[in-house]
LOKE-974706 format. One record per residue (C-alpha): x, y, z; residue in three letters. Coordinates in steps of 0.02 Angstrom, whole numbers, plus 32768, in hexadecimal, padded with zeros to 4 digits. Layout:
residues N
{{X, Y, Z}, ala}
...
end
This chain:
residues 360
{{BAE4, EF1E, 8DB2}, met}
{{BA3D, EEFA, 8E0E}, thr}
{{BA58, EE6A, 8E8B}, ser}
{{BA04, EE07, 8F04}, leu}
{{B9DA, EE5E, 8FAB}, ala}
{{B995, EE24, 9057}, thr}
{{B90A, EE85, 90A6}, met}
{{B894, EE89, 9139}, arg}
{{B7D9, EE8D, 9160}, ile}
{{B7C0, EEBD, 9210}, gly}
{{B833, EE51, 927D}, ser}
{{B84A, EDCD, 91F9}, phe}
{{B8F2, EDCF, 9183}, glu}
{{B8DC, ED78, 90DB}, leu}
{{B95A, ED09, 908B}, ala}
{{B946, ED79, 8FFD}, asn}
{{B8C6, EDE4, 8F8C}, asn}
{{B881, ED7C, 8F17}, leu}
{{B7C6, ED43, 8F54}, phe}
{{B749, ECC6, 8F22}, ala}
{{B6A2, ED2D, 8EF4}, ala}
{{B606, ECE4, 8F4F}, pro}
{{B59E, EC87, 8ECC}, met}
{{B4EF, EC3A, 8EF0}, ala}
{{B500, EB89, 8ED0}, gly}
{{B5AB, EB7C, 8EBF}, val}
{{B614, EBC4, 8F50}, thr}
{{B5DC, EB41, 8FD9}, asp}
{{B658, EB00, 9061}, arg}
{{B6B2, EA92, 8FF8}, pro}
{{B6D2, EB0D, 8F67}, phe}
{{B709, EB98, 8FDE}, arg}
{{B788, EB13, 9030}, gln}
{{B7BF, EADE, 8F86}, leu}
{{B7F2, EB80, 8F47}, val}
{{B848, EBC1, 8FE3}, lys}
{{B8B3, EB29, 8FD8}, arg}
{{B8DA, EB56, 8F2F}, leu}
{{B8FF, EBFE, 8F3E}, gly}
{{B86E, EC74, 8F68}, ala}
{{B893, ECE8, 9008}, gly}
{{B7E2, ECF3, 902D}, tyr}
{{B72F, ECB2, 9009}, ala}
{{B683, ECE1, 901F}, val}
{{B5EE, EC70, 9035}, ser}
{{B54B, EC62, 8FC8}, glu}
{{B4DF, ECDC, 9001}, met}
{{B466, ECC3, 908F}, val}
{{B3BB, ED09, 9098}, ala}
{{B39D, ED84, 911E}, ser}
{{B2EC, ED2A, 9153}, asn}
{{B31F, ECCC, 91D7}, thr}
{{B28B, EC5D, 91D3}, ala}
{{B2CD, EC0B, 913B}, leu}
{{B362, EBCE, 9194}, tyr}
{{B317, EB24, 91B4}, ala}
{{B31F, EAF8, 9100}, ser}
{{B39C, EA7E, 90D1}, glu}
{{B3E1, EAE8, 9050}, lys}
{{B3FD, EB7C, 90D6}, ser}
{{B450, EAFC, 914D}, lys}
{{B4BD, EAC7, 90D9}, lys}
{{B4F9, EB88, 90AA}, arg}
{{B50B, EBA0, 9156}, met}
{{B572, EB04, 9182}, asp}
{{B626, EB4B, 91A3}, his}
{{B66C, EAA2, 91FD}, thr}
{{B72B, EA97, 91E9}, gly}
{{B736, EB2E, 917B}, glu}
{{B7CD, EB93, 9180}, ser}
{{B7CE, EC4B, 91C9}, ala}
{{B785, ECBC, 91A6}, pro}
{{B6D8, EC87, 918D}, ile}
{{B67F, ED01, 911C}, ala}
{{B5C5, ED04, 9108}, val}
{{B566, ED67, 907B}, gln}
{{B4B3, EDAD, 90B4}, ile}
{{B42C, EDE5, 9043}, ala}
{{B384, EE33, 906A}, gly}
{{B32F, EEE2, 9061}, ala}
{{B2E8, EEFE, 9119}, glu}
{{B36F, EF40, 9191}, pro}
{{B32A, EEF5, 922F}, ala}
{{B317, EE45, 91DC}, met}
{{B3D9, EE5B, 919C}, met}
{{B419, EE85, 9248}, ala}
{{B3BD, EDED, 9291}, glu}
{{B411, ED84, 9201}, ala}
{{B4B2, EDD0, 9234}, val}
{{B4A7, ED8F, 92E4}, arg}
{{B467, ECE5, 92C1}, val}
{{B4F5, ECC8, 9245}, asn}
{{B573, ED11, 92BB}, ile}
{{B53B, EC8C, 9334}, asp}
{{B547, EC0A, 92B3}, arg}
{{B60B, EC37, 9293}, gly}
{{B617, ECCE, 921E}, ala}
{{B6A4, ED31, 9240}, gln}
{{B689, EDBD, 91A2}, ile}
{{B5D8, EDF2, 9177}, ile}
{{B5D3, EE1C, 90B4}, asp}
{{B52C, EE81, 907D}, ile}
{{B4F8, EE4C, 8FC9}, asn}
{{B4CB, EEED, 8F69}, met}
{{B510, EEA3, 8EC6}, gly}
{{B49D, EE12, 8E95}, cys}
{{B43C, EE2E, 8DEA}, pro}
{{B3D5, ED99, 8DF5}, ala}
{{B314, EDBD, 8DE0}, lys}
{{B2E2, ED5C, 8E5B}, lys}
{{B35C, EDBC, 8EE1}, val}
{{B327, EE67, 8E94}, cys}
{{B26D, EE44, 8EA1}, asn}
{{B27C, EE4A, 8F58}, lys}
{{B2DD, EEE5, 8F41}, trp}
{{B370, EE9A, 8F86}, ala}
{{B413, EE78, 8F2A}, gly}
{{B449, EEFF, 8EB5}, ser}
{{B392, EF3F, 8EB1}, ala}
{{B3C8, EF9A, 8F60}, leu}
{{B42B, F017, 8EF2}, leu}
{{B38A, F066, 8EBA}, thr}
{{B365, F0A3, 8F6F}, asn}
{{B3F2, F0F2, 8FC3}, glu}
{{B399, F116, 905E}, thr}
{{B373, F056, 907B}, leu}
{{B425, F03C, 9049}, val}
{{B459, F0A8, 90E4}, gly}
{{B3E1, F05F, 915F}, glu}
{{B424, EFA4, 9134}, ile}
{{B4D7, EFE1, 9140}, leu}
{{B4B6, F02F, 91E9}, asp}
{{B448, EF91, 9223}, ala}
{{B4CF, EF16, 91F5}, val}
{{B56B, EF75, 922D}, val}
{{B510, EF98, 92DA}, ser}
{{B4E1, EEE4, 92EB}, ala}
{{B587, EE8E, 92B5}, ala}
{{B60F, EF15, 92D6}, thr}
{{B5D5, EF77, 936F}, val}
{{B575, EEDD, 93B5}, ala}
{{B5F8, EE55, 9399}, his}
{{B6AB, EEA7, 934A}, gly}
{{B678, EE52, 92AE}, val}
{{B6BA, EEA8, 9213}, pro}
{{B639, EECD, 917F}, val}
{{B651, EED4, 90D2}, thr}
{{B5E1, EF19, 9040}, leu}
{{B5DA, EECA, 8F93}, lys}
{{B57E, EF3A, 8F05}, phe}
{{B57E, EF69, 8E62}, arg}
{{B59C, F012, 8DF2}, thr}
{{B4E4, F035, 8E02}, gly}
{{B425, F00E, 8DC3}, trp}
{{B45D, F02C, 8D12}, asp}
{{B4D7, F099, 8CAB}, thr}
{{B46F, F128, 8CB8}, glu}
{{B45C, F11F, 8D76}, his}
{{B516, F0E9, 8DB7}, arg}
{{B50E, F115, 8E7C}, asn}
{{B59C, F0B6, 8EA9}, ala}
{{B609, F15B, 8EE7}, leu}
{{B57D, F171, 8F55}, arg}
{{B55A, F0CA, 8F94}, ile}
{{B623, F0C0, 8FB3}, ala}
{{B620, F160, 901A}, ala}
{{B585, F123, 9079}, met}
{{B5D3, F07A, 909D}, ala}
{{B671, F0C2, 90E9}, gln}
{{B616, F143, 9156}, asn}
{{B5AF, F0AF, 9194}, ala}
{{B645, F052, 91D0}, gly}
{{B652, EFCF, 9142}, ile}
{{B714, EF9B, 9136}, gln}
{{B71B, EF59, 9094}, met}
{{B6BB, EF6F, 8FE8}, leu}
{{B6C4, EEFA, 8F44}, thr}
{{B677, EF5D, 8EB5}, leu}
{{B64E, EEE8, 8E18}, his}
{{B65D, EF52, 8D82}, gly}
{{B5AE, EF3C, 8D36}, arg}
{{B517, EF8E, 8D58}, thr}
{{B47C, EF1F, 8D93}, arg}
{{B42E, EF35, 8CEC}, ala}
{{B4B6, EEE4, 8C9A}, cys}
{{B4B4, EE5E, 8CF1}, gly}
{{B551, EDFC, 8CAA}, tyr}
{{B548, EE27, 8C01}, lys}
{{B5C1, EE91, 8BAF}, gly}
{{B66B, EEC2, 8BEF}, ala}
{{B685, EEF8, 8CA1}, ala}
{{B6C6, EFB3, 8CAD}, glu}
{{B74E, EFE0, 8D38}, tyr}
{{B745, F095, 8D2E}, glu}
{{B6BD, F09B, 8DB2}, thr}
{{B723, F02D, 8E23}, ile}
{{B7C3, F091, 8E0B}, arg}
{{B74C, F12E, 8E34}, ala}
{{B706, F0D8, 8ECC}, val}
{{B7C0, F09F, 8F12}, lys}
{{B7FC, F15E, 8EF8}, gln}
{{B75F, F195, 8F5B}, ser}
{{B771, F12A, 8FFD}, val}
{{B7F3, F103, 907D}, ser}
{{B7B4, F047, 908D}, ile}
{{B7ED, EFB6, 9029}, pro}
{{B79A, EF9F, 8F8F}, val}
{{B785, EF05, 8F29}, val}
{{B777, EEF0, 8E69}, ala}
{{B6F8, EE7D, 8E26}, asn}
{{B6D1, EE37, 8D73}, gly}
{{B70D, EDE9, 8CE1}, asp}
{{B7AE, EDBC, 8D29}, ile}
{{B7DA, ED16, 8CD0}, asp}
{{B893, ED1A, 8CAF}, ser}
{{B93E, ED46, 8D04}, pro}
{{B94F, EDD3, 8C88}, glu}
{{B895, EE1A, 8CA8}, lys}
{{B8BC, EE12, 8D65}, ala}
{{B959, EE7E, 8D59}, arg}
{{B901, EEF0, 8CD6}, his}
{{B86B, EF18, 8D51}, val}
{{B8D5, EF35, 8DE0}, leu}
{{B948, EFA6, 8D75}, asp}
{{B8A5, F011, 8D38}, val}
{{B83D, F008, 8DDB}, thr}
{{B8C7, F021, 8E60}, gly}
{{B862, EF9C, 8ECA}, ala}
{{B8B2, EF4A, 8F53}, asp}
{{B867, EE8E, 8F2B}, ala}
{{B812, EE3D, 8EA3}, leu}
{{B774, EDC3, 8EAE}, met}
{{B766, ED48, 8E2E}, ile}
{{B6BE, ECE8, 8E1C}, gly}
{{B686, EC93, 8D7B}, arg}
{{B731, EC71, 8D3A}, ala}
{{B74F, EC07, 8DD4}, ala}
{{B6C0, EB92, 8DA7}, gln}
{{B726, EAF2, 8D67}, gly}
{{B7C5, EB49, 8D75}, arg}
{{B7EB, EB54, 8E2A}, pro}
{{B89D, EB67, 8E10}, trp}
{{B891, EC0F, 8DBF}, ile}
{{B8B3, EC60, 8E62}, phe}
{{B96A, EC14, 8E6E}, arg}
{{B96F, EC40, 8DAE}, glu}
{{B957, ECF6, 8DD9}, ile}
{{B9C0, ECF2, 8E73}, ala}
{{BA61, ECB4, 8E17}, his}
{{BA46, ED30, 8D89}, tyr}
{{BA2C, EDC3, 8E01}, leu}
{{BAD4, ED96, 8E5A}, asn}
{{BB4F, ED6B, 8DC5}, thr}
{{BAF7, EDAA, 8D23}, gly}
{{BAF7, ECFB, 8CD8}, thr}
{{BA69, EC83, 8CC6}, arg}
{{BA76, EBD5, 8D1A}, leu}
{{BA67, EB3D, 8CAD}, ala}
{{B9B5, EAF5, 8C94}, ala}
{{B998, EA74, 8D1B}, pro}
{{B9BC, E9B9, 8CFA}, his}
{{B91E, E961, 8CC0}, leu}
{{B93C, E8DC, 8D51}, ala}
{{B936, E977, 8DC9}, glu}
{{B897, E9AD, 8D82}, val}
{{B850, E905, 8D9B}, arg}
{{B87E, E906, 8E58}, asp}
{{B840, E9A9, 8E77}, val}
{{B796, E987, 8E21}, leu}
{{B791, E8D4, 8E81}, met}
{{B7BC, E924, 8F2D}, ala}
{{B738, E9BB, 8F16}, his}
{{B6BC, E933, 8EE7}, leu}
{{B6E4, E8C6, 8F80}, leu}
{{B6C9, E967, 8FE3}, asp}
{{B62E, E99B, 8F8E}, his}
{{B5DE, E8F1, 8FAD}, tyr}
{{B602, E8EB, 9058}, ala}
{{B5C4, E98F, 9077}, phe}
{{B52A, E98E, 9014}, his}
{{B4F5, E8CD, 901A}, gly}
{{B4DF, E852, 8F8A}, glu}
{{B445, E88B, 8F40}, tyr}
{{B466, E942, 8F2E}, gln}
{{B524, E92F, 8F26}, gly}
{{B510, E8C4, 8E82}, val}
{{B497, E955, 8E39}, arg}
{{B4F5, E9E6, 8E6F}, ile}
{{B595, E9A3, 8E41}, ala}
{{B562, E994, 8D80}, arg}
{{B584, EA61, 8D68}, lys}
{{B626, EA52, 8DB9}, his}
{{B660, E9C1, 8D46}, ile}
{{B620, EA12, 8CAA}, leu}
{{B689, EAAC, 8CE7}, trp}
{{B733, EA4C, 8D11}, tyr}
{{B716, E9EF, 8C56}, thr}
{{B6DD, EA6F, 8BE0}, lys}
{{B74D, EA95, 8B50}, gly}
{{B7A5, E9F2, 8B62}, leu}
{{B79C, E96E, 8ADC}, ala}
{{B70B, E8F2, 8AE3}, asp}
{{B6B5, E95F, 8B60}, ala}
{{B610, E976, 8B0C}, gln}
{{B5F0, E8BD, 8B05}, ala}
{{B632, E8A1, 8BBE}, phe}
{{B5C6, E919, 8C06}, arg}
{{B52A, E8DC, 8BB0}, gln}
{{B562, E82D, 8BF8}, his}
{{B577, E896, 8CA9}, met}
{{B4C5, E8B9, 8CA9}, asn}
{{B489, E815, 8CA8}, thr}
{{B4E2, E7D1, 8D43}, leu}
{{B48F, E7D4, 8DE2}, asp}
{{B51A, E797, 8E6C}, thr}
{{B5BC, E7E0, 8EAC}, thr}
{{B618, E748, 8E82}, asp}
{{B5C9, E74B, 8DC3}, gln}
{{B606, E808, 8DD3}, gln}
{{B6BE, E7F0, 8E11}, leu}
{{B6D7, E757, 8D98}, arg}
{{B6AA, E7BC, 8CF7}, ala}
{{B719, E853, 8D37}, val}
{{B7A8, E7DF, 8D51}, asn}
{{B77D, E797, 8CA3}, asp}
{{B77A, E82D, 8C4D}, phe}
{{B816, E870, 8C8E}, phe}
{{B879, E7D9, 8C68}, glu}
{{B840, E7DF, 8BB5}, gln}
{{B880, E89D, 8BB4}, gln}
{{B925, E87B, 8BFA}, met}
{{B93A, E802, 8B63}, ile}
{{B948, E8A4, 8AFE}, arg}
{{B98D, E91F, 8B68}, his}
{{B9EA, E925, 8C08}, glu}
{{B9B2, E9CC, 8C33}, arg}
{{B905, EA1B, 8C2E}, leu}
{{B8E7, EA5E, 8B7B}, gln}
{{B84D, EA9F, 8B38}, tyr}
{{B80A, EA87, 8A8E}, ser}
{{B83D, EB00, 8A00}, ala}
{{B779, EB30, 89F1}, ala}
{{B757, EB47, 8AA4}, asn}
{{B801, EB7C, 8B13}, asp}
{{B7A9, EB77, 8BA9}, gly}
{{B70F, EBA0, 8C2B}, pro}
{{B6A2, EC17, 8BC7}, asp}
{{B67D, ECB3, 8C42}, met}
{{B5BC, ECB8, 8C0F}, glu}
{{B58F, EBF5, 8BFF}, thr}
{{B5F1, EBD7, 8CA9}, ala}
{{B56A, EC4D, 8CF3}, thr}
{{B51A, EBF3, 8D7C}, val}
{{B455, EBFF, 8D82}, thr}
{{B441, EC65, 8E2E}, leu}
{{B3CB, EC19, 8EA2}, glu}
{{B336, EC61, 8EF8}, glu}
{{B373, ECCF, 8F86}, ile}
{{B2E7, EC79, 8FF4}, ala}
{{B310, EBCC, 8FC9}, ala}
end
């Protein structure tokens, strides 16, 4: 039986092999801390642009704020210029990064139009130059491990994950995370895991499987099929941060945890919101929080009317009162979290956050 395992990245021993994926506009410091408390062994920051001239913006400052964050602090950088990527490494290490992750997986047009993210997979020469530059700036100069997140290829006719994996290992990359789709697939269709299995069999460094892991049963299936060392969960953790402990329990025991009590769900969301407001401030905090509240409540009774009301609220106090009132009404119906028959949980497609422009 597949079971939960520990693993290492460089000198860091991780609590387990269940990781939270970097997601633009989602995996800020409050979210990373939350999923770690609820069972994730590792969480990676939102992607940070490699152009350090943009680091004075408020968005960039927030993305690089690691105050009080538990180790290891993993920062994902994205760009297409090797020298610029190397400089971004140095700046982020100075600001607390303990692991550097290279983004070669983002399929968003705003990223790929800059020939960053998964667009890099069309230029293997440039991929090699970036890998060498980042490893030199991070590992050679500072002893900071570098990891790579990428896709199976540009499109289904041009899958080059095996070649990219070999290049990465030879360059000194210490862990690979592979999303089981091409750039052209975006998030449509089903992820395929055969390529992840082939990559795992071809390299000696750890390989992490990513894509469509949305239940404990699916987690075990992906581990069994791919032989991967770890799993990375993204969209399924939006509004369901306890999925990590659910998967951990299932991998260790073969049984499912009972659904969380609604009182706990309310308390988790309220604590998330308070941390979120403290981090983002009143104005931005309220507006950014709306999508998180939508994800937490999607599929619950009367959720549509609640979300429409939520979009009219402009203060943190109003949001907190509305969330508490909503869950008080839910608890009259049920003791534990229970999705409606028509919608049994967060949907993988509608849960996808719109990726922010990399330069923002």
